[in-house]
C-alpha positions in Angstrom: 121.6 100.5 83.5 123.9 101.3 86.4 127.7 100.8 86.1 129.4 98.6 88.7 129.4 100.5 92.0 126.9 103.0 90.6 123.7 104.2 92.4 120.1 104.1 91.4 117.5 106.2 93.1 113.9 105.1 93.2 111.1 107.0 94.9 107.9 105.3 95.9 104.8 106.4 97.6 102.5 104.6 100.0 99.3 103.0 98.9 96.4 105.3 98.1 98.8 108.3 98.2 96.8 110.4 95.8 93.3 109.6 97.2 90.6 110.7 97.1 91.7 112.6 93.9 93.0 109.6 92.0 89.8 107.6 92.6 87.6 110.5 91.5 89.7 111.0 88.4 89.6 107.4 87.3 85.8 107.2 88.0 85.3 110.2 85.7 87.6 108.7 83.0 85.7 105.3 83.2 82.5 107.0 82.2 83.9 107.9 78.8 86.8 105.6 78.2 86.6 102.5 80.4 89.3 100.9 78.3 91.8 103.3 79.8 91.1 102.3 83.4 93.3 99.6 84.9 92.2 97.7 88.0 95.7 97.2 89.2 98.7 99.4 89.5 102.2 97.8 89.2 103.6 100.5 91.5 101.6 99.2 94.4 103.9 96.2 94.5 106.8 98.4 95.7 105.4 100.5 98.6 107.8 99.2 101.3 111.6 98.8 101.4 111.2 95.0 101.7 109.1 94.9 98.5 111.7 96.9 96.6 114.4 94.5 97.9 112.3 91.5 96.7 111.8 93.1 93.3 115.6 93.3 92.9 116.2 89.8 94.3 113.5 88.3 92.1 115.3 90.0 89.1 118.6 88.3 90.0 120.2 91.4 91.5 121.4 90.6 94.9 124.0 93.1 96.0 121.6 95.9 96.7 121.3 98.3 99.7 117.8 99.7 100.3 117.5 102.8 102.5 
């Protein structure tokens, strides 16, 4: 929750930011616990300012400034 006029900070990284380490990690995990491995990351939906803006707009929050 953010009070009226308040600010919210969100930090995102570009796609594949943690590669090749992330891929190697999840490959190792999948050998023992494939049920823990997800094929999609919800964070990959907000890797650009326009995607973050769309997330807010789609949620019904329109008075947002993305920098």
